[in-house]
C-alpha positions in Angstrom: 31.7 -8.5 17.0 28.9 -10.2 15.0 27.8 -8.8 11.8 24.8 -6.4 12.3 21.7 -8.3 11.2 19.2 -5.9 12.8 18.9 -3.3 10.0 15.3 -2.8 9.0 14.0 -1.0 6.0 13.7 2.5 7.4 11.8 3.6 4.6 11.4 5.0 6.1 -7.9 18.6 -7.5 -11.3 20.5 -7.8 -14.2 18.6 -9.2 -14.8 19.8 -12.8 -18.2 19.1 -14.2 -18.3 17.3 -17.5 -19.0 19.9 -20.2 -21.4 18.8 -22.9 -19.8 19.6 -26.3 -22.1 20.5 -29.2 -22.9 17.2 -30.7 -23.4 16.6 -34.4 -26.1 14.1 -33.4 -28.3 16.8 -32.1 -28.6 18.2 -35.6 -30.3 15.0 -36.7 -33.4 15.9 -34.7 -35.1 18.8 -36.4 -38.5 19.8 -35.1 -40.1 17.8 -37.9 -38.3 14.5 -36.9 -38.8 14.9 -33.2 -42.2 13.3 -32.8 -42.2 12.7 -29.1 -41.7 15.7 -26.9 -39.9 15.6 -23.5 -40.3 17.7 -20.4 -37.4 18.2 -18.0 -38.7 18.4 -14.4 -36.5 19.6 -11.6 -36.7 20.8 -8.0 -33.8 23.1 -7.0 -32.4 25.2 -4.2 -29.1 27.2 -4.4 -27.7 25.4 -7.4 -25.9 28.3 -9.1 -22.6 26.4 -9.2 -23.9 23.5 -11.2 -27.2 24.4 -12.8 -25.7 25.7 -16.0 -23.9 22.5 -16.8 -27.1 20.5 -16.0 -29.4 22.6 -18.3 -26.7 22.8 -21.1 -26.5 19.0 -21.1 -30.2 18.6 -22.1 -30.7 21.7 -24.2 -30.9 19.8 -27.4 -32.9 16.9 -25.9 -35.8 18.3 -24.0 -38.6 20.5 -25.3 -39.5 22.3 -22.1 -37.7 22.8 -18.8 -39.8 22.8 -15.6 -37.7 24.3 -12.7 -39.4 24.3 -9.3 -37.4 26.5 -6.8 -37.9 25.7 -3.1 -36.2 28.8 -1.7 -32.9 29.7 -3.4 -31.0 32.7 -2.2 -28.4 32.7 -5.0 -28.5 33.1 -8.8 -30.3 29.8 -9.4 -33.5 31.2 -10.8 -31.7 33.8 -12.9 -29.6 31.0 -14.5 -32.7 28.8 -15.2 -34.4 31.8 -16.9 -31.5 32.2 -19.3 -32.1 28.7 -20.5 -35.8 29.5 -21.1 -37.0 27.4 -18.2 -40.5 27.8 -16.8 -40.0 28.8 -13.2 -42.4 27.8 -10.4 -42.1 28.4 -6.7 -42.9 25.9 -4.0 -42.7 26.2 -0.2 -40.5 23.4 1.1 -42.5 21.0 3.3 -39.7 18.5 4.2 -41.1 16.1 1.6 -39.3 15.3 -1.7 -42.2 13.3 -3.0 -44.7 16.2 -2.7 -42.2 18.6 -4.3 -41.5 16.2 -7.2 -45.2 15.8 -7.8 -45.7 19.6 -7.9 -43.0 19.8 -10.7 -44.8 16.9 -12.6 -48.1 18.8 -12.5 -46.7 21.5 -14.8 -45.2 19.2 -17.4 -47.0 19.3 -20.8 -44.9 17.0 -23.0 -45.3 13.3 -23.9 -42.3 12.2 -21.7 -40.8 13.4 -18.5 -37.1 13.3 -17.5 -36.4 14.0 -13.8 -33.0 15.4 -12.9 -31.3 17.3 -10.0 -29.3 20.5 -10.4 -26.0 18.7 -9.7 -26.4 16.2 -12.5 -25.3 16.2 -16.1 -26.9 14.2 -18.9 -24.1 12.3 -20.7 -23.4 13.9 -24.1 -23.1 10.5 -25.9 -26.4 9.4 -24.3 -28.4 12.3 -25.7 -28.5 10.8 -29.2 -28.8 7.2 -27.9 -31.9 8.1 -25.8 -33.6 10.2 -28.5 -33.1 7.4 -31.0 -34.4 4.8 -28.6 -37.5 6.8 -27.7 -38.3 7.6 -31.3 -37.8 4.1 -32.7 -39.4 2.0 -29.9 -43.1 1.7 -29.0 -42.7 1.8 -25.3 -45.0 3.3 -22.7 -43.4 2.3 -19.3 -41.0 4.0 -16.9 -37.3 3.6 -17.5 -34.1 3.8 -15.4 -30.9 5.3 -16.9 -27.5 4.5 -15.4 -26.6 7.0 -12.7 -22.8 7.4 -12.1 -22.1 9.1 -8.7 -18.8 10.8 -8.3 -17.3 10.6 -4.8 -13.9 12.1 -5.1 -12.1 13.8 -8.0 -14.1 11.7 -10.6 -12.0 8.6 -9.8 -14.1 6.9 -7.1 -17.6 6.3 -8.5 -20.6 4.3 -7.6 -23.4 3.3 -10.0 -27.0 2.4 -9.9 -30.2 2.4 -12.0 -32.9 4.8 -10.9 -36.2 5.5 -12.5 -35.9 9.0 -14.1 -37.8 8.7 -17.4 -41.5 7.9 -17.8 -44.5 8.8 -20.0 -46.6 11.8 -18.9 -49.9 10.0 -18.7 -50.9 11.3 -15.3 -50.9 7.7 -14.0 -47.6 8.1 -12.0 -46.7 10.0 -8.8 -43.8 10.0 -6.3 -44.1 8.7 -2.8 -41.6 9.2 0.0 -40.4 12.0 2.2 -36.8 11.2 1.0 -35.4 8.8 -1.5 -38.8 9.0 -3.1 -40.0 6.3 -5.5 -42.2 6.4 -8.6 -45.4 4.5 -8.2 -48.7 4.2 -9.9 -51.3 6.5 -8.4 -52.9 3.6 -6.6 -49.6 2.8 -4.8 -48.5 -0.2 -6.8 -45.1 -0.5 -8.3 -44.7 -0.2 -12.1 -42.5 -2.4 -14.3 -39.4 -0.4 -14.9 -37.0 -1.0 -17.8 -33.2 -0.4 -17.6 -31.3 1.8 -20.0 -27.6 0.9 -19.5 -26.4 3.0 -22.4 -28.2 6.1 -21.1 -26.0 7.8 -18.4 -26.6 10.6 -16.0 -23.5 11.9 -14.1 -24.3 12.9 -10.5 -21.8 15.2 -8.6 -23.9 15.8 -5.5 -22.0 13.2 -3.4 -18.5 14.6 -3.8 -17.3 15.2 -0.3 -16.9 19.0 -0.5 -20.2 19.6 -2.2 -22.1 17.1 0.1 -20.8 19.0 3.1 -21.4 22.5 1.7 -25.0 21.7 0.8 -25.8 20.4 4.2 -27.3 17.3 2.7 -26.3 15.0 5.5 -28.1 16.9 8.2 -31.2 17.4 6.1 -31.4 13.8 5.0 -30.9 12.4 8.5 -33.6 14.6 9.8 -36.0 13.5 7.1 -35.2 9.8 7.5 -35.7 10.0 11.3 -39.0 11.7 10.7 -40.0 8.9 8.3 -38.9 6.2 10.7 -41.0 7.7 13.4 -44.0 6.9 11.1 -42.7 3.6 9.7 -40.6 2.0 12.4 -40.0 -1.2 10.6 -39.2 0.1 7.1 -35.8 -1.5 6.2 -35.3 0.9 3.2 -35.2 3.9 5.6 -32.7 2.2 7.8 -30.6 1.3 4.8 -30.5 5.0 3.7 -29.6 6.1 7.2 -26.9 3.4 7.3 -25.5 4.9 4.1 -25.5 8.4 5.4 -23.7 7.4 8.6 -21.1 5.5 6.6 -20.4 8.5 4.3 -20.0 10.5 7.5 -17.4 7.9 8.8 -19.7 7.2 11.8 -19.2 3.4 11.5 -20.8 2.4 14.8 -24.1 4.2 14.0 -24.0 2.8 10.5 -23.6 -0.8 11.9 -26.5 -0.1 14.2 -28.7 0.8 11.3 -27.5 -2.4 9.4 -28.7 -4.5 12.3 -32.2 -3.0 11.7 -31.9 -3.5 7.9 -31.1 -7.2 8.5 -33.9 -7.6 11.0 -36.7 -6.1 8.9 -35.7 -6.9 5.3 -36.8 -9.7 3.1 -33.9 -11.5 1.4 -35.2 -10.2 -2.0 -34.8 -6.5 -1.1 -32.6 -5.0 -3.9 -30.7 -2.8 -1.4 -29.9 -5.7 1.0 -26.6 -6.8 -0.6 -25.3 -3.3 -0.6 -26.2 -3.0 3.1 -24.1 -6.0 3.8 -21.2 -4.5 1.7 -21.4 -1.2 3.7 -21.5 -3.2 7.0 -18.4 -5.2 6.0 -16.5 -2.0 5.2 -17.6 -0.4 8.5 -16.3 -3.4 10.4 -13.0 -3.3 8.5 -12.6 0.4 9.3 -13.1 -0.3 13.0 -10.5 -3.2 12.9 -13.0 -6.0 13.4 -11.6 -8.1 10.6 -13.0 -11.5 11.6 -16.5 -10.1 12.1 -16.2 -8.4 8.7 -15.4 -11.7 7.1 -18.5 -13.3 8.7 -20.7 -10.5 7.3 -19.1 -10.7 3.9 -19.7 -14.4 3.7 -23.4 -13.8 4.6 -23.6 -11.4 1.7 -22.5 -14.2 -0.6 -25.6 -16.2 0.2 -27.8 -13.2 -0.9 -25.9 -12.0 -4.0 -23.1 -14.4 -4.9 -22.5 -12.8 -8.4 -22.4 -9.2 -7.4 -19.0 -7.5 -7.9 -19.2 -5.5 -4.7 -19.9 -8.6 -2.6 -17.0 -10.6 -4.2 -14.7 -7.6 -3.7 -15.3 -7.2 0.0 -14.9 -11.0 0.4 -11.6 -10.7 -1.5 -10.5 -7.8 0.7 -11.4 -9.5 4.0 -9.4 -12.6 2.9 -6.5 -10.4 1.9 -6.5 -8.8 5.3 -6.2 -12.2 7.0 -3.5 -13.2 4.5 -5.7 -15.9 2.9 -4.4 -14.9 -0.5 -5.6 -17.9 -2.6 -9.3 -17.3 -1.6 -8.8 -13.6 -2.0 -7.6 -14.0 -5.6 -10.5 -16.3 -6.4 -13.0 -13.7 -5.2 -11.2 -11.0 -7.2 -11.7 -13.1 -10.4 -15.4 -13.4 -9.6 -15.7 -9.7 -9.1 -14.1 -9.1 -12.5 -16.5 -11.5 -14.2 -18.0 -9.5 -17.1 -21.3 -11.5 -16.8 -22.0 -9.7 -13.5 -24.6 -7.0 -14.2 -25.3 -3.8 -12.3 -28.5 -4.2 -10.3 -30.9 -1.6 -9.1 -29.0 -1.1 -5.9 -25.9 1.1 -5.7 -22.7 -0.6 -6.7 -19.1 0.7 -6.6 -17.9 1.1 -10.2 -14.4 0.1 -9.3 -15.2 -3.3 -8.0 -15.7 -4.7 -11.5 -12.6 -2.9 -12.7 -9.7 -0.9 -11.4 -10.3 -1.4 -7.7 -10.2 -5.2 -8.0 -7.2 -5.1 -10.3 -5.5 -2.9 -7.7 -6.3 -5.4 -5.0 -5.0 -8.3 -7.1 -1.8 -6.4 -7.6 -1.4 -5.8 -3.9 -2.1 -9.5 -3.2 0.5 -10.7 -5.7 2.9 -8.1 -4.4 2.6 -9.5 -0.9 3.1 -13.0 -2.3 6.3 -11.7 -4.0 4.9 -12.7 -7.4 6.3 -9.6 -9.0 5.4 -10.3 -12.7 1.7 -10.9 -11.8 1.7 -7.9 -9.5 3.1 -5.7 -12.3 0.4 -7.0 -14.8 -2.4 -5.9 -12.5 -0.8 -2.6 -11.4 -0.5 -1.7 -15.1 -4.1 -2.8 -15.7 -5.2 -0.4 -12.9 -3.3 2.4 -14.6 -5.0 1.6 -17.9 -8.3 2.4 -16.2 -7.3 6.0 -15.5 -5.9 5.3 -12.1 -2.4 6.8 -11.6 -2.0 7.6 -7.9 1.5 8.2 -6.7 1.6 5.0 -4.6 0.6 3.0 -7.7 3.4 4.4 -9.8 5.9 3.7 -7.0 4.8 0.1 -6.8 5.1 -0.4 -10.5 8.7 0.9 -10.2 9.4 -1.6 -7.3 8.0 -4.5 -9.4 10.3 -3.6 -12.3 13.2 -3.4 -9.7 12.5 -6.8 -8.3 12.2 -8.2 -11.8 15.7 -6.8 -12.5 14.5 -4.4 -15.2 16.3 -1.3 -13.9 15.6 1.0 -16.9 11.8 0.6 -16.5 12.1 0.9 -12.7 14.0 4.2 -13.0 11.4 5.4 -15.6 8.6 5.0 -13.1 10.6 6.3 -10.1 11.3 9.4 -12.1 7.6 9.6 -13.0 6.8 9.4 -9.3 9.3 12.3 -8.7 7.5 14.4 -11.3 4.1 13.7 -9.7 5.4 14.8 -6.2 4.0 17.9 -4.5 5.9 20.1 -2.0 5.6 17.5 0.7 8.3 14.9 1.5 7.9 12.0 -1.0 7.4 8.8 0.9 8.9 6.7 -1.8 12.4 8.1 -1.6 13.4 5.2 0.7 12.4 2.7 -2.0 14.3 4.8 -4.6 17.4 4.9 -2.5 17.3 1.1 -2.1 17.0 0.8 -5.9 19.9 3.1 -6.6 22.0 1.5 -4.0 21.4 -2.0 -5.4 21.9 -1.1 -9.1 24.3 1.9 -8.9 26.0 1.7 -5.6 26.0 3.5 -2.2 27.7 6.6 -3.5 24.9 7.3 -6.0 22.3 6.6 -3.3 24.0 9.1 -1.0 24.0 11.7 -3.8 20.2 11.3 -4.1 19.7 11.7 -0.4 21.9 14.9 -0.4 19.7 16.3 -3.2 16.6 15.9 -1.0 18.5 17.2 2.1 18.9 20.4 0.2 15.1 20.6 -0.1 14.2 19.2 3.3 17.3 19.9 5.5 15.6 19.0 8.7 13.9 15.9 7.5 14.9 13.1 10.0 13.9 10.2 7.6 16.5 11.4 5.1 19.2 11.9 7.8 18.4 8.5 9.2 18.6 6.8 5.8 21.9 8.6 5.1 23.3 7.5 8.5 22.5 3.9 7.5 24.4 4.1 4.2 27.4 5.8 5.9 27.5 3.0 8.4 27.6 0.5 5.6 30.5 2.3 4.0 32.4 2.4 7.2 32.2 6.2 7.6 31.4 5.7 11.3 32.1 9.2 12.5 29.7 10.8 10.0 27.1 8.1 10.7 27.3 8.8 14.5 26.8 12.5 13.9 23.6 11.9 11.9 22.3 9.3 14.3 22.8 11.8 17.1 21.0 14.5 15.2 18.0 12.3 14.6 17.9 11.4 18.3 18.0 15.1 19.3 15.0 15.8 17.0 13.1 12.6 17.4 9.5 12.9 16.0 6.6 10.6 15.8 7.5 9.2 12.4 11.0 8.3 13.5 10.2 7.4 17.1 9.3 3.7 16.2 13.0 3.3 15.1 14.5 4.7 18.3 15.8 1.4 19.6 17.3 0.5 16.3 19.0 4.0 16.0 20.7 3.3 19.4 21.7 -0.2 18.2 23.2 1.0 15.0 24.9 4.0 16.5 26.4 1.6 19.1 27.8 -0.5 16.2 29.4 2.6 14.8 30.9 3.4 18.2 32.2 -0.1 18.5 33.9 0.0 15.1 35.4 3.4 16.1 37.0 1.7 19.2 34.7 3.6 21.6 33.4 0.6 23.4 32.2 2.6 26.4 29.8 4.6 24.2 28.9 1.4 22.3 28.0 -0.2 25.6 25.7 2.7 26.6 23.9 2.6 23.3 23.3 -1.1 23.4 21.9 -0.9 26.9 19.5 1.9 25.7 18.5 -0.2 22.8 17.8 -3.2 25.0 15.4 -1.0 27.1 13.5 0.0 24.0 13.8 -3.0 21.7 13.0 -5.7 24.3 12.0 -8.3 21.8 15.1 -7.7 19.6 18.0 -10.0 20.6 20.7 -8.1 18.6 21.3 -5.4 21.3 21.8 -8.1 23.9 24.1 -10.1 21.7 26.2 -7.1 20.8 26.4 -6.0 24.4 27.5 -9.5 25.3 30.4 -9.3 22.8 31.4 -5.9 24.4 31.6 -7.7 27.7 33.7 -10.5 26.2 36.0 -8.1 24.5 36.5 -6.2 27.7 37.2 -9.3 29.8 33.8 -9.5 31.5 32.5 -12.8 30.2 30.4 -13.5 33.3 28.4 -10.3 32.6 28.1 -11.4 29.0 26.6 -14.7 30.2 24.2 -12.9 32.6 23.2 -10.5 29.8 22.4 -13.3 27.3 20.4 -15.4 29.8 18.4 -12.4 30.9 17.6 -11.8 27.2 15.8 -15.1 27.1 15.3 -16.8 23.7 17.5 -19.7 24.9 16.6 -21.7 21.8 17.7 -18.9 19.5 20.8 -20.0 17.6 22.4 -16.5 17.6 22.0 -16.4 21.4 23.4 -19.9 21.7 26.5 -19.1 19.7 27.2 -15.9 21.7 26.6 -17.7 24.9 29.0 -20.5 23.9 31.7 -17.9 23.2 31.0 -16.2 26.6 31.3 -19.6 28.3 34.6 -20.3 26.6 35.9 -16.9 27.5 35.1 -17.6 31.2 36.8 -21.0 31.1 33.5 -22.9 31.2 34.3 -24.9 28.1 32.2 -27.9 29.0 29.1 -25.7 29.2 30.0 -24.1 25.9 30.3 -27.4 24.1 27.0 -28.6 25.5 25.3 -25.5 24.0 27.1 -25.9 20.7 26.0 -29.6 20.5 22.4 -28.4 20.3 23.0 -26.5 17.1 21.8 -28.6 14.1 24.5 -29.9 11.8 22.2 -29.6 8.7 22.0 -25.8 8.9 25.2 -24.8 7.1 25.9 -21.3 8.4 25.2 -22.3 12.0 27.1 -25.6 11.9 30.1 -23.8 10.3 30.1 -21.1 13.1 29.8 -23.8 15.8 32.7 -25.8 14.2 34.9 -22.6 13.9 34.3 -21.8 17.6 35.3 -25.3 18.7 38.3 -25.2 16.4 39.3 -21.7 17.7 39.2 -23.1 21.3 41.4 -26.1 20.5 43.9 -23.8 18.6 44.0 -21.5 21.7 45.1 -24.4 23.9 47.4 -25.7 21.2 45.4 -28.9 20.5 45.9 -28.4 16.7 45.0 -32.0 15.7 41.6 -31.6 17.3 41.1 -28.3 15.6 42.2 -29.9 12.3 39.8 -32.9 12.7 36.8 -30.6 13.3 37.5 -28.6 10.1 38.1 -31.7 8.0 34.7 -33.1 9.3 33.1 -29.8 8.2 34.7 -30.1 4.7 33.2 -33.6 4.4 29.7 -32.0 4.9 30.3 -28.9 2.8 33.1 -29.6 0.4 32.5 -26.6 -1.9 32.3 -24.0 0.9 35.3 -21.6 0.3 35.2 -20.1 3.8 36.1 -23.5 5.4 39.3 -23.8 3.4 40.3 -20.3 4.5 39.9 -21.6 8.0 41.8 -24.7 7.3 44.8 -22.6 6.0 45.0 -20.9 9.5 45.4 -24.4 11.1 47.9 -25.5 8.5 50.0 -22.4 9.2 49.8 -23.0 12.9 51.0 -26.6 12.4 53.8 -25.4 10.1 52.4 -27.0 6.9 53.4 -23.9 4.9 53.6 -25.6 1.5 50.2 -27.1 1.8 48.8 -23.7 2.9 50.3 -22.0 -0.1 48.8 -24.7 -2.4 45.4 -24.0 -0.9 45.8 -20.3 -1.4 46.5 -21.0 -5.1 43.4 -23.2 -5.3 41.3 -20.4 -3.9 42.8 -17.9 -6.3 42.0 -20.2 -9.2 38.3 -19.9 -8.1 38.5 -16.1 -7.7 41.7 -14.4 -9.0 40.5 -11.0 -7.8 40.1 -12.1 -4.1 42.1 -9.3 -2.5 41.9 -10.9 1.0 43.4 -14.2 -0.2 46.1 -12.4 -2.1 47.0 -10.4 1.0 47.1 -13.4 3.2 49.3 -15.4 0.7 51.6 -12.4 0.4 52.0 -12.2 4.2 52.8 -15.9 4.4 55.4 -15.5 1.6 57.0 -12.6 3.5 57.0 -14.7 6.7 58.9 -17.4 4.8 61.3 -14.7 3.6 60.2 -15.1 0.0 60.0 -11.3 -0.4 60.1 -11.2 -4.2 57.0 -13.4 -4.4 55.4 -11.5 -1.7 56.0 -8.2 -3.6 54.5 -9.6 -6.8 51.4 -10.8 -4.9 51.0 -7.4 -3.1 51.3 -5.6 -6.4 48.6 -7.8 -7.9 46.3 -7.0 -5.0 46.9 -3.2 -5.4 46.0 -3.4 -9.1 42.6 -4.5 -7.9 42.3 -2.2 -4.9 44.8 0.7 -5.4 43.7 2.6 -2.3 44.1 -0.4 0.1 46.2 1.2 2.9 47.0 -2.1 4.7 48.4 -3.7 1.5 50.4 -0.5 0.7 52.0 -0.6 4.1 52.8 -4.3 3.8 54.5 -3.8 0.4 56.4 -0.8 1.7 57.7 -2.8 4.7 59.4 -5.4 2.4 60.4 -3.1 -0.5 64.0 -2.8 0.7 64.2 -6.6 1.2 63.2 -7.6 -2.4 
């Protein structure tokens, strides 16, 4: 029965708004020092969950709060009044620009800051902005950096947006949605960027976005605007973004086509439109098309981190790792600056580091992968899968203590759900601590998840390896009875490996049935056919073995060729067997050795010992240091009666490995055959010192004990 080579790895928080702490910096600005006064202008509706955080964040910065309510039904107005805000009411007209302008009309200070109710002015930015505005003679609009939180404050996007401008009466908002600040005559002002002044925006977190009904409202307004301005690419871009957020990738791509059609190449939102289109194509499985679009984006914004990241990701998906890494390095280039369009914060940091780690991991460059996984962690990213892959890198780098540290960290992070990484951890423990310890870990998890078929299947695999075939068969059978969608892909392999257990338990009938079932399921896997063929050979049905192997196809597969040769020999078709064996390349050591052993076995079976001897000697000339060939030579020497030479060869093998129990056992048997019982007893005793529970050697020693 061939060694089983088919085993596969069966491995198988609420958003918390940033609180603004009382800053010592605010005490620097007494009423006497604060020369320039600032109005906060807001339009709100049903913002009771977030408004307190917003107003608290600017309480030491602004001199008046203008809050325009457009129809709240909750405590929004009450909260604003507690902060001393001036409340005004405005009937909503499906036009953000008009509502904004209404709020501006009530501002009385030198400067205006515009914010939404789900935003927070960064506490460190308060002092920086006040210092900037008091010490600089500036009279133009300014754009702070807006950080948008998408999920649990880990996935963020950034952009600059005009929120601060002098209250000169020369500015007004235009646009039903995604309104823009313009001069009253409709021209665009020069806008300065303030990268050190940050506003945190929580309105696009998935839960809040859904709760507030922003998607439906915004889509309605954009379609209304497009009805008036059918060729406005900015409206199509915003609609593309909304459909993308809603996972409606086909509609998002349709909008992208309109953006591309109507845009000038200088439009600030165009690169991001390409990035979103690339991502949409990736999500829909159109990898080659995604790569094309990503490459087009490079022509428009070659230095933008997002553009380089999506190019890196596309190349990673098509396994073009060298180019992928080069794009990653460009994405991490610190000289790349955030532009006015929305960018993903992670592409210039943790996201790209994570992608580089994944690329190196797939290239099996474990040290490089580990470096970038750890860099990802340093940037406040510590998802479970990341921690597990760090553990695996340490494992593959043969640093077991660190690997165990991170596996244990992964265990501590786990929830009540089945931890996916247990298969990896079991492999690690098996490799460094042995199968018994790995089985202990599986039993611990079986106590928690008694019906989890992945654990039962993994345990069956380990039991098969240890030769506990009866227990393995029971677990394989249990998994088959309760087959679920996660285990279903392994069904053919389960039958294959249960069949191997039946075979080793001398139940060849059940083994045959399982191999046939495995063939029906695993049609591309040759191992079930090969194993079934050996069943037929063992049970004197070599012609069925030949039929089975030919039906399996893969005639140029060396495993099939070796099995077919053995079936031909068993059926007396030696010439055909040798013709097949002659096609096996002599420069592939394992294959040429098996082919030579098969020919030698045949010649020994027909008592042509010289031919058997010559074949093995030719093999020794090719591979003079291969121990297994000398073991085979000893068999021929014993068959020829060259006992002294055989004993000398046994001694040579034991000089190489004194603890080789199988060689000790075979030498002991030869000594006993030659009636040298005393020497045989000494050799058996040495073997038992190494393997005290070896039943076969115990029985051999017992059988000669009265003859010593």
